[in-house]
The first five atom37 places (N, CA, C, CB, O) and aatype in JSON, in Angstrom:
{
  "aatype": [7, 0, 15, 0, 10, 10, 8, 10, 9, 2, 13, 3, 6, 14, 13, 7, 10, 15, 19, 19, 6, 0, 12, 0, 4, 7, 16, 14, 19, 9, 0, 9, 15, 1, 7, 15, 10, 14, 6, 10, 19, 9, 8, 7, 11, 16, 7, 13, 10, 19, 5, 15, 16, 5, 6, 0, 9, 0, 0, 19, 11, 11, 10, 14, 3, 9, 16, 1, 5, 3, 4, 1, 1, 8, 19, 6, 6, 11, 13, 16, 9, 3, 5, 12, 19, 6, 7, 18, 10, 0, 19, 18, 1, 5, 9, 10, 6, 5, 1, 15],
  "atom_mask": [
    [1, 1, 1, 0, 1],
    [1, 1, 1, 1, 1],
    [1, 1, 1, 1, 1],
    [1, 1, 1, 1, 1],
    [1, 1, 1, 1, 1],
    [1, 1, 1, 1, 1],
    [1, 1, 1, 1, 1],
    [1, 1, 1, 1, 1],
    [1, 1, 1, 1, 1],
    [1, 1, 1, 1, 1],
    [1, 1, 1, 1, 1],
    [1, 1, 1, 1, 1],
    [1, 1, 1, 1, 1],
    [1, 1, 1, 1, 1],
    [1, 1, 1, 1, 1],
    [1, 1, 1, 0, 1],
    [1, 1, 1, 1, 1],
    [1, 1, 1, 1, 1],
    [1, 1, 1, 1, 1],
    [1, 1, 1, 1, 1],
    [1, 1, 1, 1, 1],
    [1, 1, 1, 1, 1],
    [1, 1, 1, 1, 1],
    [1, 1, 1, 1, 1],
    [1, 1, 1, 1, 1],
    [1, 1, 1, 0, 1],
    [1, 1, 1, 1, 1],
    [1, 1, 1, 1, 1],
    [1, 1, 1, 1, 1],
    [1, 1, 1, 1, 1],
    [1, 1, 1, 1, 1],
    [1, 1, 1, 1, 1],
    [1, 1, 1, 1, 1],
    [1, 1, 1, 1, 1],
    [1, 1, 1, 0, 1],
    [1, 1, 1, 1, 1],
    [1, 1, 1, 1, 1],
    [1, 1, 1, 1, 1],
    [1, 1, 1, 1, 1],
    [1, 1, 1, 1, 1],
    [1, 1, 1, 1, 1],
    [1, 1, 1, 1, 1],
    [1, 1, 1, 1, 1],
    [1, 1, 1, 0, 1],
    [1, 1, 1, 1, 1],
    [1, 1, 1, 1, 1],
    [1, 1, 1, 0, 1],
    [1, 1, 1, 1, 1],
    [1, 1, 1, 1, 1],
    [1, 1, 1, 1, 1],
    [1, 1, 1, 1, 1],
    [1, 1, 1, 1, 1],
    [1, 1, 1, 1, 1],
    [1, 1, 1, 1, 1],
    [1, 1, 1, 1, 1],
    [1, 1, 1, 1, 1],
    [1, 1, 1, 1, 1],
    [1, 1, 1, 1, 1],
    [1, 1, 1, 1, 1],
    [1, 1, 1, 1, 1],
    [1, 1, 1, 1, 1],
    [1, 1, 1, 1, 1],
    [1, 1, 1, 1, 1],
    [1, 1, 1, 1, 1],
    [1, 1, 1, 1, 1],
    [1, 1, 1, 1, 1],
    [1, 1, 1, 1, 1],
    [1, 1, 1, 1, 1],
    [1, 1, 1, 1, 1],
    [1, 1, 1, 1, 1],
    [1, 1, 1, 1, 1],
    [1, 1, 1, 1, 1],
    [1, 1, 1, 1, 1],
    [1, 1, 1, 1, 1],
    [1, 1, 1, 1, 1],
    [1, 1, 1, 1, 1],
    [1, 1, 1, 1, 1],
    [1, 1, 1, 1, 1],
    [1, 1, 1, 1, 1],
    [1, 1, 1, 1, 1],
    [1, 1, 1, 1, 1],
    [1, 1, 1, 1, 1],
    [1, 1, 1, 1, 1],
    [1, 1, 1, 1, 1],
    [1, 1, 1, 1, 1],
    [1, 1, 1, 1, 1],
    [1, 1, 1, 0, 1],
    [1, 1, 1, 1, 1],
    [1, 1, 1, 1, 1],
    [1, 1, 1, 1, 1],
    [1, 1, 1, 1, 1],
    [1, 1, 1, 1, 1],
    [1, 1, 1, 1, 1],
    [1, 1, 1, 1, 1],
    [1, 1, 1, 1, 1],
    [1, 1, 1, 1, 1],
    [1, 1, 1, 1, 1],
    [1, 1, 1, 1, 1],
    [1, 1, 1, 1, 1],
    [1, 1, 1, 1, 1]
  ],
  "atom_positions": [
    [[-21.88, 17.23, 31.26], [-23.46, 17.4, 31.29], [-24.25, 17.14, 29.75], [0.0, 0.0, 0.0], [-25.43, 17.35, 29.49]],
    [[-23.06, 16.56, 28.74], [-24.11, 16.68, 27.66], [-24.49, 14.98, 27.64], [-23.43, 17.43, 26.0], [-23.74, 14.16, 28.18]],
    [[-25.47, 14.67, 27.09], [-26.17, 13.48, 26.97], [-24.96, 12.32, 26.29], [-27.6, 13.8, 25.95], [-24.58, 11.3, 26.88]],
    [[-24.46, 12.8, 24.82], [-23.43, 11.83, 24.15], [-23.07, 12.97, 23.15], [-24.05, 10.19, 23.43], [-23.54, 14.02, 22.7]],
    [[-22.1, 12.25, 23.07], [-21.31, 13.13, 21.25], [-21.73, 12.24, 20.05], [-19.09, 13.12, 21.05], [-21.66, 11.06, 19.7]],
    [[-22.1, 13.2, 19.7], [-22.65, 12.71, 18.3], [-21.59, 12.82, 17.06], [-23.97, 13.65, 17.91], [-21.27, 13.91, 16.59]],
    [[-21.09, 11.6, 16.58], [-19.92, 11.87, 15.8], [-19.95, 10.85, 14.6], [-18.59, 11.73, 16.7], [-19.38, 9.77, 14.42]],
    [[-20.74, 11.51, 13.91], [-21.63, 11.17, 12.45], [-20.49, 11.37, 11.33], [-23.14, 12.41, 12.11], [-20.95, 12.12, 10.46]],
    [[-19.07, 10.95, 11.0], [-18.8, 11.39, 10.18], [-19.18, 10.84, 9.1], [-17.9, 11.59, 10.28], [-20.2, 10.17, 8.98]],
    [[-18.27, 11.12, 8.12], [-18.63, 10.56, 6.63], [-17.26, 10.04, 5.96], [-19.33, 11.85, 5.6], [-17.21, 9.61, 4.81]],
    [[-15.9, 10.15, 7.05], [-14.79, 9.57, 6.0], [-13.85, 8.92, 7.4], [-13.8, 11.07, 4.76], [-13.98, 9.21, 8.59]],
    [[-13.02, 8.06, 6.84], [-12.83, 7.38, 8.15], [-11.91, 7.84, 8.7], [-12.64, 6.11, 8.17], [-10.77, 7.95, 8.25]],
    [[-12.38, 8.21, 9.92], [-11.3, 9.43, 11.38], [-9.9, 7.77, 11.88], [-13.2, 10.14, 13.97], [-9.97, 6.65, 12.37]],
    [[-9.02, 8.55, 11.4], [-7.21, 8.18, 11.91], [-7.63, 8.15, 13.28], [-5.66, 9.55, 11.58], [-7.59, 6.97, 13.61]],
    [[-8.02, 8.89, 14.3], [-7.85, 8.51, 15.22], [-8.75, 8.98, 16.36], [-6.75, 8.65, 15.28], [-8.89, 8.29, 17.38]],
    [[-9.35, 10.09, 16.21], [-11.06, 10.48, 16.78], [-10.71, 10.9, 18.3], [0.0, 0.0, 0.0], [-11.25, 10.3, 19.23]],
    [[-9.77, 11.99, 18.54], [-9.13, 12.72, 19.86], [-10.37, 13.37, 20.62], [-7.91, 14.01, 19.43], [-10.41, 13.57, 21.83]],
    [[-11.5, 13.71, 19.62], [-12.65, 14.73, 19.89], [-13.64, 13.24, 20.69], [-13.49, 15.75, 18.02], [-14.57, 13.57, 21.42]],
    [[-13.45, 12.13, 20.54], [-14.5, 11.26, 21.2], [-13.68, 10.32, 22.57], [-15.2, 10.13, 19.85], [-14.16, 9.64, 23.47]],
    [[-12.34, 10.66, 22.22], [-11.47, 10.26, 23.64], [-11.94, 11.37, 24.85], [-9.52, 10.44, 23.34], [-12.37, 11.18, 25.98]],
    [[-11.72, 12.32, 24.26], [-11.68, 13.6, 25.47], [-13.53, 13.3, 26.03], [-11.28, 15.82, 24.49], [-14.01, 13.59, 27.12]],
    [[-14.06, 12.8, 25.12], [-15.84, 13.19, 25.57], [-15.98, 12.13, 26.49], [-17.26, 13.08, 24.18], [-16.68, 12.39, 27.46]],
    [[-15.46, 10.91, 26.42], [-15.65, 9.78, 26.95], [-14.88, 9.91, 28.27], [-15.25, 8.68, 26.05], [-15.33, 9.45, 29.32]],
    [[-13.42, 10.71, 28.18], [-12.47, 11.15, 29.47], [-13.94, 12.16, 30.55], [-10.65, 12.56, 28.68], [-14.15, 12.19, 31.76]],
    [[-14.54, 12.72, 29.59], [-15.41, 13.79, 30.69], [-16.39, 12.65, 31.13], [-16.37, 15.42, 29.9], [-17.1, 12.97, 32.09]],
    [[-16.57, 11.47, 30.65], [-17.96, 10.59, 31.13], [-18.98, 10.7, 29.92], [0.0, 0.0, 0.0], [-20.0, 10.01, 29.94]],
    [[-18.71, 11.58, 28.87], [-19.86, 11.12, 27.81], [-19.91, 10.32, 27.19], [-20.17, 11.67, 27.02], [-18.78, 9.95, 26.88]],
    [[-21.0, 9.5, 26.59], [-21.09, 8.55, 26.07], [-20.82, 8.95, 24.43], [-22.32, 7.95, 26.53], [-20.53, 10.14, 24.26]],
    [[-20.89, 7.95, 22.99], [-20.25, 8.55, 21.98], [-21.42, 7.69, 21.15], [-18.46, 8.35, 21.76], [-21.78, 6.58, 21.53]],
    [[-21.9, 8.25, 20.14], [-22.73, 7.34, 19.42], [-21.9, 8.06, 18.14], [-24.63, 7.4, 19.61], [-22.01, 9.24, 17.81]],
    [[-21.01, 7.01, 17.48], [-20.18, 7.35, 16.03], [-20.76, 6.24, 14.79], [-18.21, 7.06, 16.29], [-21.15, 5.11, 15.08]],
    [[-20.76, 6.59, 13.85], [-20.51, 6.05, 12.24], [-19.03, 4.98, 13.1], [-19.9, 7.85, 10.55], [-18.08, 5.21, 13.85]],
    [[-19.62, 3.81, 12.4], [-18.67, 2.4, 12.85], [-17.85, 2.99, 11.19], [-19.76, 0.15, 13.0], [-18.48, 2.87, 10.15]],
    [[-16.37, 3.63, 11.21], [-15.77, 3.8, 10.39], [-14.14, 4.05, 10.71], [-16.45, 4.65, 9.84], [-13.91, 4.73, 11.71]],
    [[-13.42, 3.73, 10.22], [-12.04, 4.25, 10.29], [-11.48, 3.53, 11.96], [0.0, 0.0, 0.0], [-11.38, 2.33, 12.25]],
    [[-11.26, 4.49, 12.63], [-10.62, 4.0, 14.21], [-11.99, 3.88, 15.09], [-9.39, 5.38, 15.06], [-11.99, 3.69, 16.31]],
    [[-12.7, 3.97, 14.61], [-13.81, 4.55, 15.74], [-14.55, 3.0, 16.58], [-15.34, 5.66, 14.67], [-15.11, 3.04, 17.68]],
    [[-14.36, 1.71, 15.73], [-14.33, 0.69, 16.5], [-13.56, 0.47, 17.49], [-14.24, -0.1, 15.95], [-13.84, -0.05, 18.57]],
    [[-12.04, 1.09, 16.91], [-11.19, 0.64, 18.23], [-11.39, 1.62, 19.3], [-9.56, 0.54, 17.97], [-11.16, 1.1, 20.39]],
    [[-11.86, 3.27, 19.41], [-12.06, 3.85, 20.25], [-13.39, 2.78, 21.34], [-12.34, 5.27, 19.56], [-13.31, 2.15, 22.39]],
    [[-14.2, 2.99, 20.61], [-16.02, 3.23, 21.33], [-16.38, 1.27, 21.85], [-17.76, 4.02, 19.33], [-16.13, 0.32, 21.12]],
    [[-16.77, 1.22, 22.74], [-16.98, -0.1, 23.15], [-18.67, -0.26, 23.24], [-16.15, -0.37, 24.61], [-19.34, -0.07, 24.25]],
    [[-19.09, -0.59, 22.09], [-20.74, -0.61, 21.43], [-21.22, -0.92, 22.27], [-21.29, -1.45, 20.32], [-20.82, -1.97, 22.79]],
    [[-22.37, -0.16, 22.88], [-22.97, -0.89, 23.9], [-22.82, -0.55, 25.4], [0.0, 0.0, 0.0], [-23.71, -0.44, 26.23]],
    [[-21.07, -0.36, 25.59], [-20.8, -0.04, 26.98], [-20.02, 1.46, 26.85], [-19.82, -1.31, 27.76], [-20.43, 2.18, 27.76]],
    [[-19.35, 1.94, 26.27], [-19.07, 3.24, 26.28], [-19.81, 4.43, 25.09], [-17.6, 3.16, 26.18], [-19.51, 5.63, 25.05]],
    [[-20.72, 3.81, 24.28], [-21.56, 4.49, 23.49], [-22.03, 3.23, 22.36], [0.0, 0.0, 0.0], [-21.97, 2.07, 22.75]],
    [[-22.44, 3.5, 21.13], [-22.97, 3.34, 20.24], [-22.22, 3.02, 18.91], [-23.63, 4.23, 20.29], [-21.91, 4.13, 18.46]],
    [[-21.88, 2.24, 18.22], [-21.51, 2.3, 16.54], [-22.66, 2.02, 15.91], [-20.38, 1.23, 15.94], [-23.49, 1.16, 16.21]],
    [[-22.64, 2.76, 15.04], [-23.43, 2.45, 14.36], [-23.71, 2.74, 12.46], [-24.19, 2.86, 15.18], [-23.08, 3.8, 12.36]],
    [[-24.24, 2.45, 10.99], [-23.97, 2.61, 9.86], [-25.0, 3.79, 9.69], [-24.03, 1.35, 9.02], [-24.34, 4.57, 9.01]],
    [[-26.35, 4.44, 9.94], [-26.81, 5.0, 9.46], [-27.55, 6.36, 10.5], [-27.4, 4.09, 8.75], [-27.48, 6.23, 11.73]],
    [[-28.08, 7.34, 10.02], [-28.74, 8.55, 10.84], [-29.53, 7.74, 11.55], [-29.58, 9.78, 10.05], [-29.44, 7.87, 12.77]],
    [[-30.5, 6.69, 11.03], [-31.7, 6.3, 11.02], [-31.1, 5.02, 12.93], [-32.27, 5.42, 8.94], [-31.74, 5.14, 13.98]],
    [[-30.25, 4.34, 12.84], [-29.22, 3.7, 14.02], [-28.69, 4.65, 14.83], [-27.96, 2.95, 13.49], [-28.3, 4.21, 15.91]],
    [[-28.5, 6.34, 14.56], [-27.55, 7.04, 15.47], [-29.16, 7.37, 16.15], [-26.24, 8.5, 14.78], [-29.51, 7.01, 17.27]],
    [[-29.8, 7.92, 15.42], [-31.65, 8.11, 16.49], [-31.78, 7.01, 17.12], [-33.38, 8.22, 15.56], [-31.66, 7.16, 18.33]],
    [[-32.11, 5.32, 16.59], [-32.44, 4.62, 17.77], [-31.46, 4.36, 19.21], [-32.74, 3.41, 17.22], [-31.87, 4.04, 20.32]],
    [[-29.86, 4.64, 18.74], [-29.16, 4.83, 19.8], [-29.1, 5.82, 21.01], [-28.32, 4.85, 19.35], [-28.64, 5.57, 22.12]],
    [[-29.71, 7.17, 20.53], [-29.76, 8.17, 21.77], [-31.28, 7.86, 22.71], [-29.74, 10.0, 21.06], [-31.74, 8.47, 23.68]],
    [[-31.65, 7.01, 22.19], [-33.42, 6.08, 22.94], [-32.45, 5.25, 24.08], [-34.7, 4.4, 21.37], [-32.88, 5.28, 25.23]],
    [[-30.9, 4.37, 23.79], [-29.96, 3.86, 24.66], [-29.57, 4.43, 25.42], [-29.11, 3.49, 24.32], [-29.54, 3.92, 26.54]],
    [[-29.11, 5.71, 25.22], [-28.13, 6.09, 26.45], [-28.34, 6.08, 27.46], [-27.69, 7.04, 26.55], [-27.37, 6.47, 28.11]],
    [[-29.28, 5.79, 28.12], [-29.34, 5.39, 29.71], [-28.75, 4.25, 29.84], [-30.73, 5.23, 30.37], [-28.22, 4.14, 30.94]],
    [[-28.58, 3.16, 29.0], [-27.99, 1.97, 29.22], [-26.17, 1.83, 29.54], [-28.42, 1.25, 27.97], [-25.45, 0.92, 29.94]],
    [[-25.92, 3.45, 29.06], [-24.34, 3.44, 29.36], [-24.23, 4.45, 30.64], [-23.31, 4.04, 27.92], [-25.02, 5.33, 30.97]],
    [[-22.8, 3.98, 31.35], [-22.78, 4.73, 32.46], [-21.73, 5.27, 32.41], [-22.97, 4.19, 33.56], [-20.74, 4.62, 32.09]],
    [[-21.62, 6.79, 32.77], [-20.65, 7.84, 32.57], [-19.54, 7.17, 33.11], [-20.97, 9.23, 33.22], [-18.62, 7.16, 32.29]],
    [[-19.2, 6.55, 34.27], [-18.46, 5.97, 34.74], [-17.41, 4.68, 33.72], [-19.3, 5.6, 35.76], [-16.18, 4.6, 33.7]],
    [[-18.22, 3.99, 33.11], [-17.9, 2.94, 32.06], [-17.04, 3.78, 30.92], [-19.4, 2.2, 31.39], [-16.08, 3.24, 30.38]],
    [[-17.42, 5.11, 30.57], [-16.52, 5.73, 29.45], [-15.5, 6.69, 30.05], [-17.4, 6.55, 28.36], [-14.64, 7.25, 29.37]],
    [[-15.66, 6.88, 31.55], [-14.36, 7.28, 32.09], [-13.01, 6.28, 32.13], [-14.67, 7.65, 33.45], [-11.88, 6.35, 31.65]],
    [[-13.62, 5.49, 32.81], [-12.61, 4.39, 33.05], [-12.52, 3.38, 31.99], [-12.92, 3.67, 34.3], [-11.79, 2.39, 32.11]],
    [[-13.4, 3.66, 30.72], [-12.2, 2.8, 29.26], [-11.39, 4.07, 29.25], [-13.05, 2.29, 27.14], [-10.37, 3.78, 29.87]],
    [[-11.33, 5.25, 28.89], [-10.06, 6.65, 28.82], [-9.51, 6.32, 29.68], [-10.32, 8.3, 29.0], [-8.44, 6.9, 29.53]],
    [[-9.37, 5.38, 31.17], [-8.1, 5.8, 31.92], [-7.52, 4.61, 31.49], [-8.1, 6.12, 33.61], [-6.29, 4.57, 31.52]],
    [[-8.35, 3.27, 30.94], [-7.37, 2.08, 30.66], [-6.44, 1.92, 29.58], [-8.04, 1.04, 30.53], [-5.34, 1.36, 29.48]],
    [[-7.34, 2.67, 28.67], [-6.73, 2.39, 27.28], [-5.74, 3.93, 26.48], [-8.29, 1.91, 26.23], [-4.89, 3.87, 25.59]],
    [[-6.23, 5.06, 27.14], [-6.04, 6.15, 26.19], [-5.36, 6.94, 27.14], [-7.34, 6.83, 25.48], [-5.95, 8.01, 27.26]],
    [[-4.04, 6.85, 28.09], [-3.59, 7.87, 29.67], [-2.37, 8.06, 28.67], [-3.21, 6.95, 31.79], [-2.36, 7.4, 27.63]],
    [[-1.3, 9.0, 28.96], [-0.82, 9.28, 28.58], [0.46, 8.03, 28.06], [-0.89, 10.25, 29.19], [1.12, 7.78, 27.05]],
    [[0.28, 7.48, 29.55], [1.21, 6.76, 30.15], [0.98, 5.24, 28.68], [0.71, 6.46, 32.21], [1.89, 4.6, 28.16]],
    [[-0.15, 5.15, 28.49], [-0.62, 3.91, 27.93], [-0.22, 4.06, 26.54], [-2.15, 3.64, 28.13], [0.48, 3.19, 26.04]],
    [[-0.71, 5.38, 25.65], [-0.2, 5.96, 24.71], [1.01, 5.75, 24.03], [-0.21, 6.85, 25.02], [1.09, 5.23, 22.92]],
    [[2.46, 6.38, 25.1], [3.3, 6.15, 25.28], [3.7, 4.73, 25.09], [3.4, 6.65, 26.12], [4.04, 4.4, 23.96]],
    [[3.69, 4.03, 25.85], [3.98, 2.39, 25.86], [3.38, 1.72, 24.31], [2.98, 1.57, 27.4], [3.97, 0.73, 23.87]],
    [[2.62, 2.09, 23.81], [1.53, 1.57, 22.68], [2.51, 1.98, 21.33], [0.0, 0.0, 0.0], [2.48, 1.39, 20.25]],
    [[3.34, 3.09, 21.66], [3.77, 3.9, 20.28], [5.19, 2.65, 20.55], [4.12, 6.24, 20.34], [5.48, 1.87, 19.65]],
    [[5.89, 2.66, 21.81], [7.52, 2.1, 21.99], [6.95, 0.8, 21.41], [8.43, 2.0, 23.83], [7.51, 0.36, 20.41]],
    [[5.82, 0.07, 21.95], [6.0, -1.02, 21.37], [6.04, -1.35, 19.96], [5.29, -1.58, 21.82], [6.67, -2.33, 19.56]],
    [[5.29, -0.45, 19.05], [5.45, -0.43, 17.12], [6.55, 0.03, 17.28], [4.42, 0.6, 15.9], [7.34, -0.91, 17.22]],
    [[6.98, 0.8, 17.43], [8.69, 1.07, 17.16], [9.67, -0.38, 17.56], [9.29, 2.57, 18.4], [10.32, -1.05, 16.75]],
    [[9.58, -0.57, 18.68], [10.34, -2.17, 18.78], [10.06, -3.32, 17.79], [9.93, -2.87, 20.14], [10.96, -3.98, 17.28]],
    [[8.9, -3.48, 17.59], [8.45, -4.32, 16.61], [8.55, -3.92, 15.35], [7.29, -4.63, 16.78], [8.0, -4.71, 14.58]],
    [[9.2, -2.71, 14.68], [9.15, -2.52, 13.58], [11.29, -2.78, 13.59], [8.14, -0.91, 13.16], [12.02, -3.43, 12.84]],
    [[11.5, -2.19, 14.45], [13.21, -2.43, 14.52], [13.33, -3.83, 14.62], [14.08, -1.73, 15.89], [14.19, -4.29, 13.86]],
    [[12.54, -4.89, 15.52], [13.18, -6.27, 15.68], [12.83, -7.27, 14.24], [12.48, -7.03, 17.21], [13.19, -8.45, 14.13]],
    [[12.03, -6.46, 13.16], [11.77, -7.13, 11.79], [12.26, -6.56, 11.13], [10.66, -7.33, 11.27], [12.02, -6.77, 9.94]],
    [[13.48, -5.25, 11.6], [14.26, -4.86, 10.54], [16.01, -5.41, 11.08], [13.98, -3.01, 10.28], [16.98, -4.8, 10.64]],
    [[16.17, -6.48, 11.97], [17.43, -6.71, 12.09], [16.61, -8.59, 11.89], [18.44, -5.91, 13.75], [17.33, -9.58, 11.91]]
  ]
}
């Protein structure tokens, strides 16, 4: 029932598991656009990527534009165990191909 996850970190997030977990629950994310966050959050659809606290405050007012269904669907399409395993395997295959 949370309105949003505020993920206003000041370092380059390497993945952002809490962000994916929030979206899996249908919770939109407001996050500083650093590290992996632009790869996780679809700005305007699953949350908002911001540069400052002031932008985060403005984003809170736009939360009604985000549907919980879109947040959940994004996780189901991109971050299931099967999707992540396939992604890892693709990277490993690419590395092996480059070595041969």
